[in-house]
VEXKOL-932639 format. One line per field, with one value per residue (C-alpha): chain; x, y, z. Coordinates in Angstrom, 3 decimals. Example, Ala and Ser with C-alpha at 12.3 -4.5 7.8 and 13.67 -1.06 7.14 Angstrom:
BEGIN
chain <- (A:A) .
east <- (12.300:13.670) .
north <- (-4.500:-1.060) .
up <- (7.800:7.140) .
//
This chain:
BEGIN
chain <- (A:A:A:A:A:A:A:A:A:A:A:A:A:A:A:A:A:A:A:A:A:A:A:A:A:A:A:A:A:A:A:A:A:A:A:A:A:A:A:A:A:A:A:A:A:A:A:A:A:A:A:A:A:A:A:A:A:A:A:A:A:A:A:A:A:A:A:A:A:A:A:A:A:A:A:A:A:A:A:A:A:A:A:A:A:A:A:A:A:A:A:A:A:A:A:A:A:A:A:A:A:A:A:A:A:A:A:A:A:A:A:A:A:A:A:A:A:A:A:A:A:A:A:A:A:A:A:A:A:A:A:A:A:A:A:A:A:A:A:A:A:A:A:A:A:A:A:A:A:A:A:A:A:A:A:A:A:A:A:A:A:A:A:A:A:A:A:A:A:A:A:A:A:A:A:A:A:A:A:A:A:A:A:A:A:A:A:A:A:A:A:A:A:A:A:A:A:A:A:A:A:A:A:A:A:A:A:A:A:A:A:A:A:A:A:A:A:A:A:A:A:A:A:A:A:A:A:A:A:A:A:A:A:A:A:A:A:A:A:A:A:A:A:A:A:A:A:A:A:A:A:A:A:A:A:A:A:A:A:A:A:A:A:A:A:A:A:A:A:A:A:A:A:A:A:A:A:A:A:A:A:A:A:A:A:A:A:A:A:A:A:A:A:A:A:A:A:A:A:A:A:A:A:A:A:A:A:A:A:A:A:A:A:A:A:A:A:A:A:A:A:A:A:A:A:A:A:A:A:A:A:A:A:A:A:A:A:A:A:A:A:A:A:A:A:A:A:A:A:A:A:A:A:A:A:A:A:A:A:A:A:A:A:A:A:A:A:A:A:A:A:A:A:A:A:A:A:A:A:A:A:A:A:A:A:A:A:A:A:A:A:A:A:A:A:A:A:A:A:A:A:A:A:A:A:A:A:A:A:A:A:A:A:A:A:A:A:A:A:A:A:A:A:A:A:A:A:A:A:A:A:A:A:A:A:A:A:A:A:A:A:A:A:A:A:A:A:A:A:A:A:A:A:A:A:A:A:A:A:A:A:A:A:A:A:A:A:A:A:A:A:A:A:A:A:A:A:A:A:A:A:A:A:A:A:A:A:A:A:A:A:A:A:A:A:A:A:A:A:A:A:A:A:A:A:A:A:A:A:A:A:A:A:A:A:A:A:A:A:A:A:A:A:A:A:A:A:A:A:A:A:A:A:A:A:A:A:A:A:A:A:A:A:A:A:A:A:A:A:A:A:A:A:A:A:A:A:A:A:A:A:A:A:A:A:A:A:A:A:A:A:A:A:A:A:A:A:A:A:A:A:A:A:A:A:A:A:A:A:A:A:A:A:A:A:A:A:A:A:A:A:A:A:A:A:A:A:A:A:A:A:A:A:A:A:A:A:A:A:A:A:A:A:A:A:A:A:A:A:A:A:A:A:A:A:A:A:A:A:A:A:A:A:A:A:A:A:A:A:A:A:A:A:A:A:A:A:A:A:A:A:A:A:A:A:A:A:A:A:A:A:A:A:A:A:A:A:A:A:A:A:A:A:A:A:A:A:A:A:A:A:A:A:A:A:A:A:A:A:A:A:A:A:A:A:A:A:A:A:A:A:A:A:A:A:A:A:A:A:A) .
east <- (-1.603:2.062:1.802:0.197:2.918:5.638:4.035:3.749:7.384:8.441:6.480:8.100:11.510:10.865:9.539:12.600:15.507:14.553:17.107:19.896:18.462:19.292:22.949:25.565:26.443:30.176:29.984:29.139:32.360:35.016:36.145:37.020:39.601:42.866:43.173:46.596:45.313:42.626:44.598:48.395:49.908:46.614:46.603:43.008:39.539:37.507:33.774:31.444:29.898:26.253:27.345:29.008:32.573:35.025:38.147:41.410:43.920:47.681:48.717:45.428:46.003:43.608:45.243:42.164:38.722:37.226:33.798:31.613:30.606:27.081:26.473:26.798:25.678:23.692:26.069:23.716:25.658:24.894:23.328:20.834:22.500:24.984:28.733:30.250:33.699:35.425:37.570:39.820:40.217:42.876:42.408:43.696:40.817:43.072:41.856:44.214:43.003:39.997:38.910:36.022:34.280:31.025:29.310:26.966:28.185:27.544:30.278:32.849:31.391:31.409:34.078:36.400:38.980:38.212:41.895:41.327:38.617:40.850:43.691:41.430:40.305:43.922:44.487:42.324:44.860:46.479:43.793:43.146:39.390:39.997:40.917:37.649:36.415:39.649:39.562:38.970:36.537:39.338:41.209:38.744:40.388:37.794:38.005:36.648:33.428:32.826:32.109:29.109:30.741:33.844:31.855:29.644:32.719:34.363:31.279:30.667:34.241:34.602:31.106:31.029:34.496:33.165:30.198:32.482:34.722:31.663:30.413:33.827:33.954:37.429:39.143:37.535:34.453:32.448:28.784:27.458:23.958:21.651:20.327:19.225:16.340:16.376:14.953:12.293:10.496:7.440:4.934:2.649:5.281:5.843:3.612:3.484:5.795:7.977:11.419:13.274:11.862:12.774:16.299:16.583:15.433:17.612:14.888:16.614:20.374:22.637:25.995:27.521:30.857:31.834:33.764:36.999:36.926:36.154:38.979:41.376:40.226:40.893:44.172:45.291:45.531:48.726:47.533:48.056:45.145:42.689:43.713:42.497:38.956:38.997:35.598:35.227:34.546:33.322:35.107:32.222:29.603:27.929:29.259:27.549:24.473:22.527:19.673:18.159:15.279:13.545:10.102:8.602:8.144:4.637:5.182:8.361:6.848:3.658:5.628:7.860:5.593:2.102:-0.756:-1.515:2.045:2.703:-0.390:0.767:4.160:2.586:0.408:3.505:5.550:5.419:5.277:8.681:9.836:11.215:11.749:14.195:13.988:17.111:17.210:20.064:21.238:24.584:26.316:26.718:23.959:23.627:21.514:23.584:22.404:23.399:19.864:18.693:21.325:21.199:18.449:20.769:21.898:25.677:26.548:25.366:24.417:22.916:25.213:24.255:26.627:27.263:24.382:24.803:22.043:22.287:18.998:17.409:15.111:12.087:12.733:12.764:10.184:10.491:9.120:7.042:7.130:8.004:5.032:7.039:6.955:10.306:11.942:14.784:14.635:16.320:17.283:16.710:14.072:13.669:12.222:14.009:12.362:14.561:13.065:12.484:14.819:17.754:17.545:17.580:16.755:15.363:15.828:19.561:22.203:23.012:24.845:24.502:27.808:28.201:30.725:31.992:34.064:36.148:37.064:40.811:40.613:38.168:36.927:39.107:37.972:39.225:36.831:36.105:33.627:31.796:29.204:26.072:25.390:21.799:20.404:16.650:16.053:14.739:11.593:10.516:11.557:10.551:12.331:11.421:12.332:13.815:11.724:12.361:13.287:14.359:13.311:16.026:17.337:15.983:17.307:21.077:21.358:21.165:20.041:16.942:16.086:16.507:14.191:11.598:11.693:11.316:8.240:6.816:7.405:5.843:2.877:0.346:1.783:1.875:-1.802:-2.807:-0.859:-2.199:-5.758:-5.137:-3.780:-6.833:-9.103:-7.216:-7.495:-11.233:-11.482:-9.711:-11.529:-14.929:-14.119:-17.515:-19.226:-16.567:-16.808:-20.579:-21.027:-18.529:-18.810:-18.419:-15.436:-13.759:-14.045:-12.697:-9.728:-8.800:-8.977:-6.747:-4.200:-4.111:-3.590:-0.758:0.977:0.559:0.722:2.685:5.005:5.496:4.726:5.912:8.553:7.607:8.499:9.842:12.776:14.518:17.442:15.367:14.963:18.679:19.486:17.116:18.485:22.009:21.253:21.246:24.854:26.184:25.686:23.337:21.508:17.748:17.709:18.307:14.812:13.189:14.630:11.966:8.569:6.551:8.972:9.036:5.230:4.916:7.381:5.569:2.266:3.774:5.184:1.736:-0.006:2.307:0.804:-2.773:-2.876:0.577:2.366:-0.690:-1.568:1.594:2.156:-1.465:-2.373:0.569:3.391:3.534:5.294:2.767:-0.021:1.666:1.768:-1.873:-3.145:-1.077:-2.448:-6.010:-5.342:-3.813:-6.920:-9.150:-7.073:-7.489:-3.972:-4.167:-3.483:-1.214:-1.873:1.192:0.799:0.378:3.572:5.717:3.874:4.487:8.195:8.707:7.538:10.937:12.856:12.043:13.057:16.367:17.009:16.165:18.340:21.190:20.956:20.576:23.710:25.583:24.489:26.099:29.379:28.838:25.649:26.961:27.615:24.131:22.654:24.309:22.906:19.492:19.138:17.290:14.411:13.099:11.519:14.027:13.853:10.084:8.845:11.462:13.083:10.115:12.319:14.790:17.854:20.491:19.226:20.324:18.245:15.260:15.526:15.507:12.337:10.672:11.679:9.940:6.777:6.396:5.577:2.938:0.870:0.354:0.690:-0.816:1.795:4.500:7.265:5.363:4.719:8.126:10.926:10.382:12.937:11.048:7.947:10.069:11.567:8.138:6.666:9.121:8.008:4.447:4.274:3.746:0.526:-2.077:-5.440:-7.212:-9.507:-10.441:-13.769:-14.023:-16.729:-16.114:-16.825:-13.921:-11.395:-13.603:-15.452:-15.488:-12.381:-13.830:-11.775:-8.582:-9.123:-10.111:-7.312:-5.227:-1.916:-2.955:-2.290:-5.050:-4.065:-6.241:-7.228:-8.721:-6.123:-4.948:-1.161:-0.548:3.016:1.691:-1.668:-1.733:-5.000:-6.773:-10.026:-11.138:-12.049:-14.134:-16.086:-16.763:-17.636:-20.733:-21.442:-25.004:-24.387:-21.063:-20.363:-21.933:-22.324:-24.174:-26.260:-27.205:-28.121:-30.147:-32.040:-32.706:-33.941:-36.081:-37.627:-38.210:-39.746:-41.973:-43.098:-43.774:-45.705:-47.753:-48.530:-49.464:-51.751:-53.402:-53.938:-55.503:-58.268:-61.809:-62.883:-66.085:-66.132:-66.521:-69.093:-70.804:-70.928:-74.510:-75.016:-75.955:-78.043:-80.667) .
north <- (15.336:16.234:18.769:16.181:13.641:16.191:17.316:13.715:13.050:16.273:15.383:11.963:13.561:15.781:12.888:10.761:13.047:16.590:18.772:16.310:14.008:16.600:16.860:15.271:11.757:12.381:13.694:10.141:8.700:11.380:9.796:6.615:8.251:10.087:13.463:12.575:9.328:11.162:14.299:13.883:16.385:17.278:17.190:18.248:18.532:21.714:22.045:19.974:22.164:22.060:20.649:17.665:18.892:18.995:21.179:19.290:21.523:21.495:23.869:25.708:26.039:24.487:21.675:19.829:18.522:15.257:14.015:10.915:9.305:8.590:12.313:12.974:9.909:6.720:3.972:1.018:-2.219:-5.915:-5.943:-3.212:-0.905:1.940:1.402:4.369:5.586:8.701:10.267:13.295:15.843:18.488:22.028:20.655:18.101:15.144:12.341:12.280:9.217:7.046:4.691:2.229:3.063:1.069:-1.523:-4.516:-6.470:-10.165:-11.481:-9.401:-10.128:-13.900:-14.725:-12.238:-10.512:-6.832:-6.169:-7.000:-4.336:-1.868:-2.525:-1.629:1.592:2.591:2.709:5.827:7.879:10.322:10.002:13.267:13.745:15.678:12.314:10.549:10.828:9.251:6.371:3.012:0.585:-2.012:0.126:-1.095:-3.728:-6.396:-8.644:-12.073:-12.775:-9.113:-7.707:-5.584:-4.279:-3.113:-1.524:0.374:1.616:2.682:4.555:6.186:7.405:8.897:10.364:11.775:13.202:15.037:16.374:17.482:19.276:20.957:21.990:23.540:25.180:23.765:24.573:22.611:21.674:24.877:23.967:25.588:27.017:25.784:28.727:27.178:24.872:21.293:18.013:15.877:12.703:13.320:10.734:11.394:11.075:8.137:5.262:1.527:-0.115:-3.160:-4.235:-3.172:0.358:0.733:-0.492:1.858:5.021:4.378:3.459:0.073:0.050:-2.967:-4.138:-7.311:-9.032:-12.160:-15.131:-14.131:-10.643:-11.810:-14.359:-11.651:-9.269:-11.809:-12.819:-9.191:-9.785:-11.778:-14.311:-17.876:-19.050:-17.206:-19.345:-22.502:-21.148:-19.875:-19.960:-22.482:-21.219:-20.303:-16.989:-14.945:-16.508:-14.032:-14.239:-11.065:-9.822:-7.180:-4.935:-2.190:0.266:2.862:1.261:3.850:5.966:4.788:4.297:2.277:0.388:-0.574:-1.584:-3.989:-5.184:-4.943:-3.003:-5.422:-5.840:-2.113:-1.267:-3.727:-2.018:1.423:0.134:-1.161:2.016:4.860:8.506:9.539:5.973:4.986:1.554:-0.036:-3.382:-5.484:-8.401:-10.885:-13.379:-15.056:-17.289:-14.808:-13.987:-10.369:-11.457:-14.227:-15.576:-12.775:-11.469:-14.913:-15.213:-11.695:-9.824:-7.641:-7.815:-7.786:-7.997:-4.611:-1.152:2.020:5.048:8.616:11.429:11.197:8.785:5.035:2.582:-1.148:-3.002:-5.094:-8.044:-6.019:-3.667:-6.533:-8.432:-10.919:-10.233:-13.153:-12.283:-9.404:-7.805:-6.063:-7.920:-9.167:-9.445:-11.985:-14.824:-14.092:-16.311:-13.457:-10.717:-8.534:-5.258:-3.053:-0.150:2.841:4.408:8.150:8.422:7.466:10.894:9.361:11.629:9.449:12.202:12.511:10.077:7.154:3.868:0.334:-0.979:-4.761:-6.825:-9.904:-12.391:-15.479:-17.943:-18.527:-20.479:-22.108:-18.714:-16.258:-14.446:-11.774:-9.109:-6.980:-4.121:-3.189:-0.474:0.003:3.705:4.877:8.237:8.542:9.640:13.156:11.573:10.713:13.949:17.593:20.830:22.648:26.259:26.966:28.970:32.689:32.709:29.312:28.628:28.895:25.679:25.568:22.183:22.252:18.737:16.122:13.452:15.482:15.773:12.020:10.945:13.509:12.156:8.637:9.633:11.313:8.319:5.930:8.108:5.560:2.827:5.275:6.078:2.410:1.456:4.452:3.498:-0.083:1.153:3.388:0.395:-1.722:1.050:1.148:-2.612:-2.380:0.696:-0.717:-4.370:-5.149:-4.106:-5.685:-9.099:-9.223:-11.553:-14.434:-15.149:-11.502:-11.045:-14.201:-12.851:-9.476:-11.005:-13.393:-10.572:-8.399:-11.218:-11.691:-7.933:-8.022:-10.937:-9.797:-5.996:-5.242:-8.217:-9.337:-6.051:-3.329:-5.478:-3.764:-6.682:-5.510:-7.343:-7.721:-5.983:-2.785:-3.058:-3.682:-0.618:1.563:0.413:0.743:4.413:5.024:3.853:5.502:8.434:6.572:8.941:8.488:9.867:6.319:5.259:7.971:6.373:3.644:5.295:2.106:0.662:4.011:4.280:0.708:1.343:4.534:2.604:-0.256:2.164:3.693:0.312:-1.003:1.573:0.650:-3.045:-4.478:-6.368:-8.071:-5.289:-5.974:-9.665:-10.618:-8.321:-6.512:-9.064:-10.634:-13.760:-14.124:-13.809:-16.468:-18.823:-18.323:-18.603:-21.734:-23.304:-22.519:-24.235:-27.204:-27.513:-27.454:-30.303:-32.319:-31.952:-33.041:-30.352:-30.857:-29.347:-29.218:-29.817:-26.513:-26.939:-27.491:-24.787:-22.231:-23.052:-22.835:-19.218:-18.374:-19.406:-16.261:-14.038:-15.876:-15.432:-11.732:-11.090:-13.001:-10.901:-7.731:-8.499:-9.353:-6.068:-4.127:-5.707:-5.604:-4.669:-6.213:-9.535:-9.468:-8.861:-12.030:-14.128:-12.515:-14.838:-17.005:-14.878:-16.310:-12.988:-11.974:-15.376:-15.922:-12.334:-10.029:-12.490:-14.894:-17.960:-17.034:-17.619:-20.318:-23.642:-23.240:-20.078:-21.690:-24.664:-22.309:-20.662:-24.014:-25.235:-22.174:-22.686:-26.471:-26.895:-24.180:-26.583:-28.690:-26.049:-22.697:-19.892:-22.160:-19.699:-16.728:-18.524:-19.925:-18.696:-15.161:-12.777:-9.807:-10.849:-11.223:-7.778:-6.193:-8.003:-6.440:-2.780:-3.981:-4.677:-0.922:-0.851:1.291:-0.285:-3.597:-3.779:-7.454:-8.151:-11.064:-12.646:-13.591:-17.187:-17.164:-19.719:-20.906:-22.914:-22.055:-23.003:-22.428:-19.306:-20.862:-24.014:-22.064:-19.434:-19.931:-19.314:-20.554:-17.171:-17.649:-19.313:-22.134:-19.712:-17.390:-14.576:-13.408:-13.151:-9.814:-10.911:-13.799:-12.469:-11.604:-9.635:-11.905:-11.077:-14.703:-14.535:-11.427:-13.294:-16.035:-13.416:-12.536:-15.958:-16.955:-20.524:-21.320:-19.146:-20.803:-17.460:-15.947:-19.096:-19.074:-15.398:-16.048:-18.853:-16.662:-13.879:-16.381:-17.655:-14.124:-13.215:-16.300:-15.536:-11.942:-13.028:-15.468:-12.824:-10.360:-12.918:-13.518:-9.823:-9.408:-12.035:-10.623:-10.938:-13.084:-13.976:-17.427:-19.730:-20.366:-16.693:-15.323:-12.416:-9.265:-8.129:-10.823) .
up <- (-0.486:-0.940:1.871:4.157:3.487:4.007:7.260:8.458:7.641:9.353:12.496:12.424:12.152:15.164:17.234:16.532:16.835:16.000:14.349:14.956:12.324:9.672:10.718:8.446:9.533:9.515:13.070:14.149:12.721:13.214:16.463:14.557:12.283:12.848:11.047:9.651:8.133:6.169:5.235:5.569:7.950:9.636:13.424:14.135:12.659:12.612:13.133:10.977:8.285:7.280:3.937:5.626:5.035:7.953:7.742:8.353:10.132:10.578:13.323:12.830:9.073:6.565:4.582:3.307:4.201:5.419:4.396:4.669:1.393:2.720:3.287:-0.433:-2.385:-1.736:-0.576:-0.222:-0.497:-0.853:2.615:1.689:4.245:3.740:3.469:5.311:4.223:5.575:2.844:2.537:-0.241:-0.825:-2.176:-5.492:-5.641:-4.909:-2.649:0.313:2.192:2.951:5.719:5.952:9.245:9.165:7.005:7.221:4.199:4.946:2.660:4.547:7.963:7.535:4.982:3.288:5.518:5.912:5.273:1.582:1.364:3.221:0.788:-2.143:-0.436:0.184:-3.591:-3.855:-1.919:-4.339:-7.003:-8.858:-9.235:-12.449:-14.008:-13.222:-16.807:-18.087:-15.618:-17.266:-15.642:-15.751:-13.209:-10.591:-8.391:-7.642:-4.585:-5.534:-3.671:-2.824:-6.269:-5.326:-2.167:-4.043:-6.868:-4.402:-2.537:-5.802:-6.972:-3.627:-3.101:-6.571:-6.926:-3.415:-4.029:-7.094:-5.115:-2.286:-4.793:-6.291:-2.853:-2.155:-5.594:-6.273:-9.546:-12.363:-10.337:-10.416:-10.854:-14.007:-13.797:-16.510:-18.484:-21.748:-22.621:-21.354:-22.574:-20.948:-21.953:-24.103:-22.905:-25.884:-28.599:-30.921:-31.907:-31.390:-33.905:-34.576:-33.386:-36.519:-36.371:-32.695:-33.373:-36.335:-34.559:-31.484:-28.996:-28.752:-28.192:-28.501:-27.173:-28.578:-27.962:-29.844:-28.480:-30.186:-28.706:-25.163:-25.307:-26.493:-23.761:-21.023:-22.625:-22.256:-18.503:-19.192:-16.661:-17.952:-15.824:-18.063:-21.039:-19.276:-19.328:-22.912:-24.567:-27.355:-30.865:-33.323:-32.925:-34.312:-32.029:-29.679:-26.127:-24.909:-26.744:-24.819:-25.950:-23.779:-24.055:-21.878:-21.618:-19.271:-22.405:-23.419:-27.157:-26.592:-23.669:-25.478:-28.560:-26.669:-23.856:-25.282:-23.750:-20.925:-19.681:-20.040:-17.981:-15.302:-15.266:-14.859:-12.000:-10.236:-10.649:-8.146:-9.301:-10.596:-11.282:-14.675:-16.198:-18.583:-20.362:-20.837:-23.281:-23.187:-25.781:-26.302:-23.800:-20.951:-18.473:-17.401:-14.395:-12.880:-9.528:-7.160:-6.948:-5.830:-3.110:-1.772:-3.560:-5.663:-9.303:-9.132:-12.832:-14.008:-12.844:-14.276:-14.366:-15.207:-14.374:-10.640:-10.139:-10.011:-9.238:-8.718:-8.964:-6.236:-6.805:-5.672:-8.620:-11.111:-13.141:-15.959:-19.436:-20.647:-24.330:-26.651:-28.388:-31.135:-34.428:-35.694:-32.273:-31.954:-29.436:-26.119:-23.205:-20.744:-20.925:-17.860:-16.586:-14.069:-12.273:-11.458:-8.307:-8.222:-5.236:-7.483:-9.175:-12.655:-15.629:-18.465:-21.037:-20.346:-21.635:-19.375:-19.617:-18.357:-17.058:-17.202:-15.262:-17.128:-15.140:-15.777:-13.053:-12.594:-9.356:-6.930:-5.703:-7.638:-10.785:-13.130:-14.353:-17.399:-17.553:-20.722:-21.199:-23.257:-23.855:-24.171:-25.215:-25.713:-29.317:-29.927:-31.361:-27.809:-26.075:-26.072:-25.272:-22.069:-21.481:-18.032:-15.570:-15.549:-11.884:-10.581:-7.033:-4.464:-2.950:0.582:1.608:1.816:3.166:0.376:2.853:3.720:0.040:-0.337:2.461:1.389:-2.176:-0.857:1.153:-1.936:-4.176:-1.674:-0.830:-2.144:0.070:2.979:2.449:2.201:5.323:7.258:6.301:7.422:10.760:11.182:10.516:13.041:15.627:15.000:15.492:18.833:20.117:19.143:19.706:21.255:18.040:15.787:17.466:17.828:14.874:14.846:11.104:10.069:12.362:11.032:7.475:8.600:10.418:7.611:5.067:7.261:7.624:3.846:3.429:5.953:4.281:0.674:0.865:4.028:3.568:-0.014:-1.797:0.593:2.366:5.628:7.896:11.230:12.760:16.082:14.355:14.405:18.173:18.603:16.474:18.505:21.854:20.505:19.876:23.615:23.778:20.615:18.269:15.963:13.634:13.394:9.857:8.665:9.750:7.645:4.527:4.739:5.336:5.869:8.405:10.190:10.289:11.545:14.359:15.264:15.345:17.346:19.923:20.404:20.421:23.154:25.517:24.660:23.775:24.573:21.768:20.317:17.870:15.886:16.526:15.931:13.047:11.432:11.308:7.813:9.046:11.854:9.289:7.149:10.131:11.061:7.493:6.816:10.009:8.933:5.607:7.441:9.626:6.540:5.101:8.281:9.683:13.339:15.929:18.931:22.355:24.591:28.333:30.142:32.155:29.029:27.113:29.875:30.099:26.342:26.517:27.984:24.844:22.876:25.794:26.127:22.404:22.565:25.622:23.972:20.824:22.880:24.892:21.716:20.122:22.979:21.955:18.182:16.385:13.166:14.919:16.434:12.986:11.730:14.577:14.041:11.034:13.551:12.292:9.009:8.044:5.370:3.708:3.814:3.405:1.889:-0.549:-0.842:-0.232:-3.007:-0.801:-0.347:0.955:4.612:4.989:3.281:5.635:8.638:7.348:6.655:10.112:11.584:9.533:9.601:13.328:12.900:10.829:13.976:16.707:15.691:15.611:17.023:16.095:17.558:20.823:21.604:19.326:17.987:19.561:18.109:20.048:23.166:22.648:22.222:25.224:27.680:27.271:26.723:30.448:30.803:28.787:30.506:29.661:30.032:27.024:26.995:28.703:31.143:33.326:36.937:35.890:33.392:34.610:37.455:36.433:32.693:30.672:27.194:26.326:27.687:25.623:22.506:22.641:19.445:21.240:24.707:26.325:28.938:32.194:33.587:36.328:33.714:33.567:30.149:29.924:28.134:27.268:25.189:23.970:20.250:20.500:18.031:19.908:19.762:23.458:22.764:20.100:22.628:25.242:23.189:21.637:22.465:21.278:23.020:26.058:29.154:30.900:27.942:27.467:31.161:30.951:27.794:29.539:32.550:30.325:28.411:31.650:32.863:29.516:29.594:33.127:32.213:29.144:31.206:33.765:31.056:29.472:32.837:33.408:29.984:30.557:31.334:34.980:34.709:38.368:39.916:38.288:41.645:42.456:42.591:40.353:42.254:39.397:39.980) .
//
């Protein structure tokens, strides 16, 4: 299976960019920086190396190197997209300069001046990477309102700088080869036990800060504004009280979660994933509300060596109760899954870094960072001897290794989605058979829509967006690197399937079957009909003119993307997909209202948003004009005189004259069900009656032929 997945991913890579997709991304951004700004004195850049390092030259002499943080470490920010920074490093492992070249951070795009972020980045110039271990977390300069963005930039600059120094073999950064035995988690070790035992053997680790200490820590800022927000006593009351445990180790997990909850956790985790539990008491919340607003936990992160991982809401689940006897009461009890792609080693020491803030103004805060160190006790680990001859590293590009690991960790979802696409292809290719029985097909379609909404949308978060189309088209006008698409296997597979489906069935394959928001609309309308909600049919003239709205929206966003892709992404919030599908309505009220406004008319007019507003549908309909086949069967009587299919079409994509508009058709196959319906289709009913008459006539004739020939009663018998 691993070989199949790797082959599929490799084929996908070739089809979407070939070898170029493996090239370091820095080549895309070199034109946006001046050599002297990245490495002082440099007047030119050399050729981009396979390792992502670019020599900086002064009069042809090497004076340092430039690199892109995203080529060395993950740099995903608040937006869920990379924050790209070009940095410079000297032969002495000193950072010589850095420049923010691309980001999609919403708080910076719509509110905070980018100059404030640039000012923070400028502070890294002259930093000696040998001093990273001595650097205090308080040295981090936070910009109020952009906490996550700044922390991601800080992590990415320093950790990528260390990796660049290691790749160059600079003094003090030689990578030591492991020759001795190593530790790994022993999944069979330990036994289910109580809270006190886990705390005693080190499986549970605690960090606590009392009110007096936190007040003193903030007072050390020498900012009189912090005194106005001093926490009330008593001084020994717990302000921060955090416990943590590695619950992906079975004995620890079953002890704290119980068998049922632990089994649910294991079912949710992908191969290679790990999980930690965090319990919070005291007055301070380690979760905050950032994950509700933007889907990311901005008050803490996991750090291990050069790895840092900030958790997203899709990696989070609440703990209902603690199974271990003797557990204290906690206000917050939560699970966090560390994906395999993060490169986390559960058997190695790690720490959880927490960001504690105090407001000193309407939007301004001061920050403290405190850390909880965790080292899995030896009781739950085992020693592993190194292999005699370690395999040679064949993939020099860390980005390749990352997307391959992601494909490996999501292989179950890839298999499920691929099977669903194969089933859908079968339905379309054998549509006459699939739609033969109206009741069976209705069950099949409703089940597929539920699968699309729940699995494709809410579980896998594989909702396509007009932003994807804008990024693809933008690639023709820039040096966009397709490697980014490989980082999300399900989105990539869906786009690959949609591209193929456009040639065969126009846009309906996606819009009618694979779009989670479209499925939500159709299912909610079906429920509304069951509850007796009246349906509205717009006059054909108005209906036909409203079709144009989605094309106008798409063309507006497309034109805007040619000027600024980031600006277009902001206006693409006209799509409610992120709110309703990705974040499941856990967003600020304005975004929720937009999503509700898109869904509410659909209760009265089926797929209202799909028909008239969706810019993604408009963007897909334009190339769909090139589709090669006409699969939908029609009778010559369709449209004249029969109007049944046109009246019964859920999205009114059939003209009164009988033609099906491929730009508006969602391939629901409702007309194909009617095409064979012996109780509703007039053409079929007429044919059935004709066949019945012919059969009756034939039966009558056969009965006549079978009667014995006795002759006429008056006929004289010749035998007399």
